[in-house]
Phi, psi and omega in degrees: 000134180283158180299321181295337178282345184256319184243146176223150176249127181272161173295154180301129179298151182272337184285149180291339185268013184262171178248162177299164183295158181203154173295147186228155177229141186292144175240153183286153173269151183254139175283169180300320180294317179296321178297316180296321179297315178292323183294333182300315178292322179295320179293324175297318178296318178295322178299318178300314181298318183283318184290338180299329178271316185290328182290337181266344187307306183283350178272344186302313178303319179290321179299312182297320178293320182291321181268010177057048179267185180236181175298326176297318177297320177303313181297318185287335174298325177278315185294324182302316178293315180296323183294307181291326176297314181295313186293330184260351182303314179299324180294317176301317181297319179291321177301326179294333176282346188244330187236179181297116184294324182296316179297323180295316178299316180295323177296319178298322178295320179295315179300317179299318181297319178299315178298322180295319179296318178297317180296323183296331182252014184299126179270350184210169179296324182296315179293320179297317179296320177297319178296322177295328176294320177295318175304320181298327176301315179290319180296323177300319177295316181294319180299317182282318192284325181300315179296321181293316181297316179299320180295333180277350182259323186227158181285161178303323180295317179283338184297332180301323182291335179269344178295336176297321177295320178297316178298321180295318178294319178301314180295317180298316180295321182288325179281309186288328182303302179299322180295311179297315179299318179297317180296318181296317180298321180280355181264173178299340180295328181076187186291337181296333178296337180296331182275345176276335186303313184289343188297309178296330177293319177297321178296318177297319179299320178300317181294313182296317179297320180296324185270329190249337185266113179235108185246156174294155182248151180283138182243057179208157174286150185229161178223117181274133178276076183293324179297312178299320180297315180295322179292320178296311180299315182295313181297314180296318181297317180299314181293323179291323175297319178300311181297324184290324187260342181298138181087351179238300179277336178202165183286155177300320177256096182202170179296322179296316178300314180299319180295314181297317180295316181298314180295316179300316180294319179296319179294318177297319178297320177296322178297318179296319179297314181297317181295325184270331189240335189252310189290136174276333177232072185299145178297314175241095180300122183293341178296338178301328186274007169281346180270126184298318181299317180297317180297309183294319179294325178293316178297316179299319179296319178297317180293320177297321178297315178301311185291313187287301182294320186294336182249316186290337181296339181263005178295321179298320177294324178298313183293325183276321185266328180267334183245358175070028181275159172279165177304321180295316179295321177297323177296322179296328181294336181289347182299326181300311181291316184290327177300316177296319179298317181298316183298307185287328180294320180286312184295311182295325177299315180294316182293317179298321179296325182279332184255330183086358181250142190224341189297320183300327182282326174295316180297313179299319179295316180295324179294314178298321179297316180297315179297319180298317178295319179299321179289319179293341177293348182267357186280157171212198185284356181248356182296139179303136179296329177295321178292315178301317179298321178296318178295320178296324179297322178298316179297319178300317178299319181290315181296321181298328180270355188248307193300303183292326184286336173295318177297318180299319180298320179290315181298328180295333181260004189251140174293149183299328181294336180253010187299318181297312181296319181293313180298317180292328179296316178297315178296324180299309182290327175294316179293321179296318175300319179295317180295317178296317181297314180298317182293308184293314181288331174295319177296320178296316179299314180299316182295314183292317180297317180298316180296316181294322179293316180299315179294316182294318179294325177296321178295327180278356181075024181257140178297119185273003182300123178082353182273337182249030184267008179093356179290149182249110183275171170279108187303324186292343182266357184273152172299151186307312181298320180289322178298317179298323180294316177299314182297318179295318182296313180293323180296312181291321180295324179295320176300321179294328178300316180291329176296320178293330183285339185302311181301325180292319176296324179293321177297319177301319178298316180296319178297317180295321177298329182277349180289136176272123184286131175239121180306143183295134179285159185255010178236154178295317179269153176286157181297331183268009174272162179304143183266132182279147175241157184293152177236155184274332180198159183297319181298321180293325180294316179296320181297325183291334180287326185274127176295165180301142179095354177255162180247163179294332178285340183229075184294147178288150179269119178289176182295331176205207186296125175275164171287196192239155173252130182303139182281326185275139181292337181260025183299142179288150178292153177284162178292151180299162177302138182092353177242153175230136182264129180283175180294343179272354178095002182268144178284137180238098182302138176243000000 
């Protein structure tokens, strides 16, 4: 077979989110059964990432009390995971464009497991926060890589039918996590048992991925932009530390705040320069932001992250401290929100897959989310639990129709060579919004509760020394008047958090309204990407990629991302030129 029969060079794509042309080699299409087999391990990995946070949610008040922590410590147990997850997500996504995706997913699972073991034996709040940071490294990989792997297996049009499975896993983790965590906390195992729960699931995911996930491998030399990665991680971390500690360790308007903001902005500016002018393989390719859909969806994801993570993470604290519930009862209350999320994630995924249109569901989801936050802003310690549950269900319905479909909209406009970076970028900004929201709203909650407690205790004639310092007591051990005061303070402060979250949800809605809808494509690759031609054998395909004079041990580096060579020796042949194979394995003449 001649070289010209194997490789073709396409004209340079017109979209800003594309990569330069490159020689390509055909990859096999996957049947529905093969996709489901591979998806099983990915869903287990995603479940581990999600349940790691939800299983600890209802244990946090007990953990903080047991380790003699404060409201600041409560916030940092959550923020530590979000910070490392956020800062490393773009790097994981870029690595997925360059290296074996299966090995990367398995590596993320191992890192997460190590963090879980450290957290389970943590003797202090400081060690626990550090362990949660290690967990965040693994969760960042799982968050970015699962979406990337799915995008490399099925087309955006077919991806909708699988988003229902993702939504179901998300709902299962969100529902079962608090319930399992609550039961464990109330059992003789105590809160430390919550960190052991994800470990056997992670081990099972490793086994399933090893046996069922078979992905094509990259056949090119790579260059990691370590400088850009360090600058991104450093800049984001500095700004998140500033947001987390401002108003508690120092004033928002102070020399320390000014210094942290200035350094963070300078590091981010340096990262942008390196990504745009220096790096040959940037972690976040700036060309992605030439696409209007990517820009608007990224902003919307960040706003959704601020609103959702920043407010809902404190709902468990509201139920336990403002309503006097046990961890198990607080876990049961989450069913309202997760039930709504499950319904819309499955239904919208199926409908979008069958029609190819998605914007109306994004708009509806963002609208429901905004309304839900506005309604939850009215709650306090006396609001009927049925009413609170109804408001939470509205938010669940909105989030279920919004989060995954924002990623889908970006992936639909992105070249396969940039799929990892684009998917991780959306997840990065959503996580960063969540980390900022948790930190800032946590500081607001601490400030409001402290002020209300100080004023209330003064009215009762009780010495307020040490009572408004942010420490979280065991509510059941307090005298009735003081317990009522704590419950009232936490109830009113939680309502104010949702009021602050409303504008962010509204901004997300405006961004989604401005997105121009593009029907979902029915192929994994974009039409303007290089077209694959059939090959007679894997060795011949690899040989065809390398120019004369190179060896198989030292492949030549193409101008940008190459297509893939099937990893399995029994890989099915690709469809002939002019045909595209669907996710079900059927040829679709074009």
